[in-house]
C-alpha positions in Angstrom: 0.0 0.0 0.0 1.3 3.5 -0.9 2.4 5.7 2.1 -0.4 8.2 1.4 -3.0 5.3 1.5 -1.6 4.1 4.8 -1.8 7.7 6.3 -5.3 7.9 5.2 -6.4 4.6 6.6 -4.6 5.4 9.9 -6.4 8.7 10.0 -9.8 7.1 9.4 -9.1 4.7 12.3 -8.2 7.6 14.6 -11.3 9.6 13.5 -13.5 6.5 14.2 -11.9 6.0 17.7 -12.3 9.8 18.4 -16.1 9.8 17.5 -16.8 6.5 19.3 -15.0 8.0 22.4 -17.5 10.9 22.4 -20.5 8.6 22.2 -21.1 8.5 18.4 -22.4 5.3 17.0 -20.7 4.4 13.7 -23.1 3.1 11.1 -20.9 2.8 8.0 -17.2 3.2 7.0 -16.1 4.0 3.5 -19.7 3.9 2.2 -19.8 4.2 -1.6 -22.3 5.7 -3.9 -21.4 6.1 -7.6 -18.2 8.4 -7.7 -18.6 9.3 -4.0 -17.2 7.7 -0.9 -18.2 8.8 2.6 -15.5 8.0 5.1 -17.7 7.6 8.1 -21.5 7.7 8.7 -22.4 8.0 12.3 -25.3 8.9 14.7 -24.7 11.6 17.2 -27.7 11.2 19.4 -30.6 11.7 16.9 -28.4 13.4 14.3 -27.1 11.6 11.3 -23.6 12.7 10.6 -21.5 12.3 7.4 -17.9 12.6 8.1 -15.1 13.4 5.7 -11.7 12.6 7.1 -8.6 14.4 5.8 -5.1 13.3 7.0 -1.8 14.8 6.1 1.7 14.1 7.1 2.7 17.8 6.6 1.1 21.2 6.5 3.6 22.4 3.9 0.8 22.8 1.3 -2.1 23.6 3.7 -4.1 22.2 6.5 -5.9 18.9 5.8 -9.5 20.4 5.9 -8.4 22.8 3.1 -8.3 19.9 0.7 -12.1 19.1 0.9 -13.1 20.8 -2.3 -16.6 22.0 -3.2 -16.7 19.1 -5.7 -16.0 16.7 -2.9 -18.6 18.3 -0.8 -21.1 17.9 -3.7 -20.2 14.2 -4.0 -20.7 13.7 -0.3 -24.1 15.4 -0.4 -25.2 13.2 -3.3 -24.1 10.1 -1.4 -25.9 11.4 1.7 -29.2 11.7 -0.2 -28.8 8.2 -1.5 -28.0 6.8 1.9 -31.0 8.5 3.5 -33.3 7.3 0.8 -31.9 3.7 1.3 -32.5 3.7 5.1 -35.8 5.9 5.3 -34.2 8.9 6.9 -36.3 10.8 9.4 -33.9 12.7 11.6 -31.6 15.7 11.4 -28.4 15.5 9.5 -24.9 17.2 9.6 -21.8 17.3 7.5 -18.5 17.2 9.5 -14.8 17.2 8.7 -12.2 15.6 10.9 -8.7 17.0 10.1 -5.7 15.0 11.2 -2.1 16.4 10.8 0.8 14.2 11.8 3.7 16.0 13.7 5.8 12.9 13.4 5.3 9.1 13.3 3.5 9.0 16.7 2.1 12.5 17.3 -0.8 14.1 15.6 -3.2 17.0 15.9 -6.9 16.1 15.3 -9.5 18.7 14.7 -13.2 18.0 14.5 -15.3 20.5 12.5 -19.0 19.9 13.0 -21.3 21.5 10.4 -18.3 22.0 8.1 -20.5 22.6 5.1 -24.2 22.7 4.1 -26.0 21.2 1.1 -26.7 23.9 -1.4 -24.1 26.3 0.1 -21.0 24.4 -1.0 -18.6 25.9 -3.4 
């Protein structure tokens, strides 16, 4: 596996652990719909949360969350609509970003950004 893929998978595992530690219930990981993939889908109480995890090993080109483009947001929204239709959605929803920046092999900075973007207001 390429290093950037390993960093990404490790970041997704850290994000999952972080959310579960705060009482979120993980429903899906790496859920796919057409061209889109949602890293994590979770319940935060009665709120359905779609989470994009961005992990970087360096901030040389910007913070991880800055790499969530408006196009990526649109894909996540499309996937969210499909997911809600599939499960018969009847509760609130939210789109979050978890940004993970490695300081070195063992230390990292994790930032959770709730309500990071809104359908229809992206890009």
